[in-house]
C-alpha positions in Angstrom: -31.5 -28.3 -39.4 -32.7 -28.9 -35.8 -31.3 -27.6 -32.6 -31.4 -29.2 -29.2 -29.7 -28.2 -25.9 -27.9 -29.4 -22.8 -25.4 -31.5 -24.7 -21.9 -30.9 -26.0 -21.8 -28.9 -29.2 -21.6 -31.2 -32.1 -23.0 -31.8 -35.6 -24.7 -35.1 -36.4 -27.0 -36.0 -39.3 -30.7 -36.8 -39.0 -32.3 -39.7 -40.9 -33.1 -37.2 -43.7 -29.5 -36.2 -43.9 -29.8 -32.7 -42.4 -27.5 -31.6 -39.6 -28.6 -31.6 -36.0 -26.7 -29.1 -33.8 -26.5 -29.8 -30.1 -25.3 -27.2 -27.7 -23.8 -27.1 -24.3 -23.7 -24.3 -21.7 -24.6 -20.8 -22.9 -22.0 -18.1 -22.8 -21.9 -16.1 -19.6 -24.2 -13.1 -19.1 -23.0 -10.0 -20.8 -24.5 -6.5 -21.2 -25.9 -5.7 -24.6 -24.6 -2.7 -26.5 -28.2 -1.5 -27.2 -30.4 -1.6 -30.2 -28.7 0.0 -33.2 -31.5 0.0 -35.7 -34.7 -0.1 -33.7 -36.0 2.9 -35.6 -35.3 1.3 -39.0 -36.9 -2.0 -37.9 -40.0 -0.2 -36.6 -40.4 1.8 -39.8 -40.0 -1.5 -41.8 -42.8 -3.1 -39.7 -45.1 -0.1 -40.1 -44.5 0.1 -43.9 -45.3 -3.5 -44.5 -47.4 -4.9 -41.6 -49.2 -1.9 -40.1 -48.9 0.6 -37.2 -47.0 -0.6 -34.2 -49.6 -0.3 -31.4 -47.0 -0.6 -28.6 -43.6 -2.1 -27.8 -42.7 -4.4 -24.9 -39.3 -3.0 -23.9 -37.0 -5.5 -22.2 -36.0 -4.4 -18.7 -33.0 -6.7 -18.1 -31.2 -8.0 -21.2 -28.5 -10.6 -21.8 -26.1 -10.2 -24.7 -28.8 -8.6 -27.0 -31.6 -6.3 -26.0 -34.8 -7.9 -27.4 -38.0 -5.7 -27.7 -41.3 -7.0 -29.0 -43.3 -4.8 -31.4 -47.1 -5.5 -31.4 -49.1 -4.9 -34.5 -52.8 -5.1 -33.8 -55.4 -6.7 -36.1 -56.8 -4.7 -39.0 -59.8 -5.2 -41.3 -57.3 -6.3 -44.0 -55.4 -8.6 -41.7 -57.4 -9.7 -38.7 -54.5 -11.1 -36.7 -52.0 -9.9 -34.1 -48.4 -9.9 -35.0 -45.4 -9.8 -32.7 -42.0 -8.8 -34.2 -38.6 -8.7 -32.5 -36.0 -6.1 -32.7 -32.5 -6.5 -31.3 -31.6 -10.0 -32.5 -29.9 -8.5 -35.6 -27.7 -6.3 -33.5 -25.1 -9.1 -33.6 -24.2 -11.4 -36.5 -25.1 -15.1 -36.1 -22.3 -17.7 -36.3 -23.0 -19.0 -39.7 -21.0 -21.8 -41.2 -18.0 -20.9 -43.3 -18.4 -21.3 -47.1 -22.2 -21.1 -47.0 -24.0 -18.0 -48.2 -26.8 -17.6 -45.7 -28.1 -14.5 -43.8 -26.1 -13.5 -40.8 -28.6 -11.0 -39.4 -32.2 -12.0 -38.5 -35.4 -10.9 -36.7 -38.5 -13.0 -35.9 -42.2 -12.7 -36.3 -45.1 -14.7 -34.9 -48.8 -14.3 -35.9 -51.6 -14.8 -33.4 -55.4 -14.9 -33.4 -57.0 -11.5 -33.1 -58.4 -12.3 -29.6 -54.9 -13.2 -28.2 -54.4 -11.2 -25.0 -51.4 -9.0 -25.0 -51.9 -6.9 -21.9 -49.5 -7.0 -19.0 -52.0 -8.6 -16.6 -52.8 -11.5 -18.9 -49.1 -12.2 -19.4 -49.0 -13.5 -15.8 -50.7 -16.6 -17.4 -48.3 -18.7 -19.5 -51.2 -19.5 -21.8 -50.9 -15.9 -23.2 -47.3 -15.2 -22.5 -45.5 -18.1 -24.2 -45.2 -16.5 -27.7 -43.2 -13.7 -26.1 -41.0 -16.2 -24.3 -40.6 -18.2 -27.5 -39.5 -15.1 -29.5 -37.0 -14.0 -26.9 -35.5 -17.4 -26.5 -35.1 -17.9 -30.2 -33.7 -14.4 -30.7 -31.0 -15.0 -28.1 -30.2 -18.6 -29.0 -27.7 -17.9 -31.8 -25.8 -15.4 -29.8 -25.7 -17.4 -26.5 -24.6 -20.7 -28.2 -22.5 -19.4 -31.2 -24.8 -20.9 -33.7 -27.3 -19.6 -36.3 -31.0 -19.8 -37.3 -32.4 -19.8 -40.8 -35.0 -21.2 -43.2 -36.7 -24.4 -42.0 -34.6 -24.7 -38.9 -36.5 -26.3 -36.1 -36.0 -25.7 -32.4 -37.6 -27.9 -29.7 -38.8 -26.3 -26.4 -36.1 -28.1 -24.3 -34.6 -31.5 -24.5 -36.9 -33.4 -24.4 -39.4 -30.9 -25.8 -42.1 -29.7 -23.4 -45.4 -28.0 -24.3 -45.3 -24.2 -24.4 -48.3 -24.0 -22.1 -50.8 -26.3 -20.3 -53.5 -25.6 -22.9 -51.5 -26.8 -26.0 -49.3 -29.7 -27.1 -47.2 -27.5 -29.4 -43.6 -27.8 -28.2 -41.2 -26.7 -30.9 -41.0 -24.3 -33.8 -39.9 -24.0 -37.4 -38.7 -20.8 -39.1 -40.2 -19.9 -42.4 -40.4 -16.9 -44.8 -43.2 -14.5 -43.8 -46.3 -14.6 -45.9 -45.8 -10.9 -46.6 -42.9 -11.2 -49.1 -42.1 -7.5 -49.1 -41.4 -7.8 -45.3 -38.8 -10.6 -45.6 -35.7 -8.4 -45.9 -34.7 -5.0 -44.6 -31.7 -3.6 -46.3 -29.8 -1.0 -44.2 -27.6 0.6 -46.9 -23.9 0.1 -46.4 -24.4 -1.8 -43.1 -26.4 -5.0 -43.2 -29.4 -6.9 -44.6 -31.8 -8.2 -42.0 -33.9 -11.3 -42.8 -37.2 -11.8 -41.0 -38.5 -15.3 -40.3 -42.0 -16.3 -39.3 -42.1 -18.7 -36.3 -44.6 -21.6 -36.7 -45.1 -23.7 -33.6 -44.9 -27.5 -34.2 -45.9 -30.7 -32.4 -43.2 -33.2 -31.3 -44.3 -35.7 -33.9 -44.0 -33.1 -36.7 -40.4 -32.3 -35.6 -39.7 -36.1 -35.6 -41.2 -36.4 -39.0 -38.9 -33.6 -40.3 -35.9 -35.4 -38.9 -36.9 -38.6 -40.7 -38.2 -37.3 -43.9 -36.7 -33.8 -44.3 -38.1 -30.2 -44.2 -39.6 -30.3 -47.7 -41.9 -33.3 -46.8 -43.0 -31.5 -43.7 -43.7 -28.3 -45.5 -45.7 -30.2 -48.2 -47.9 -31.7 -45.5 -48.4 -28.3 -43.8 -49.3 -26.7 -47.1 -51.6 -29.5 -48.2 -53.6 -29.2 -44.9 -53.7 -25.4 -45.1 -51.5 -24.8 -42.0 -50.3 -21.2 -42.2 -48.0 -19.1 -40.0 -51.1 -18.1 -37.9 -50.8 -19.8 -34.5 -53.6 -22.3 -33.7 -53.0 -23.9 -30.3 -55.3 -26.8 -31.1 -54.7 -27.3 -34.8 -54.5 -30.9 -36.2 -51.1 -32.7 -36.2 -50.2 -33.1 -39.9 -48.4 -36.4 -39.2 -51.4 -37.9 -37.4 -52.7 -41.1 -39.0 -56.3 -40.1 -38.2 -55.7 -36.8 -39.9 -54.5 -38.5 -43.0 -57.5 -40.7 -43.3 -59.7 -37.7 -44.2 
């Protein structure tokens, strides 16, 4: 599945046969009820990923209150991880008759030297992963849709680079590498699925539409592309890349 915006809601099929959902105007601004299970989500993060160093609390929220939990690098896992909480406060509008998760949160993994201080976030080159997580977390609730495994979302229509120092301009949702982290069961209430956000190039999103998600995932895996963000990584659909 792929999502684009600024068009009337509809479902059409890509060349690979997967649906493309196009969405019109977002629902009007509404105040969120507040985060129901932030403590449970924080405990889940700390149990499986490591201590939460700090949380970026959202000041003004629309529909859902999205906070970002920052897990700093460790000797065992020398990367920074950002995890949302609040997306799962509301169920997504999943299709009838399909057994897919209705509650989700998101994770993105960054290099250890990625700047996460407030001053650096004035530069979009450092801030865009936060913007990406917040945008994806709100999308299902603002457009009455859903996000799940291998869904791709371009950064606008047409897709624009997330920042001036990269050509990455879209994202695909995948299971986190830490399998124990993938699902948080809140007994008697809900199960929350966590998805890793992997940024993509425009050509990779186009390839997925033509050939399907499995073919794209095969190429990513074959070339050793993991969920760790690399703003200058090779494009797995590049002809030059495939000569080697």
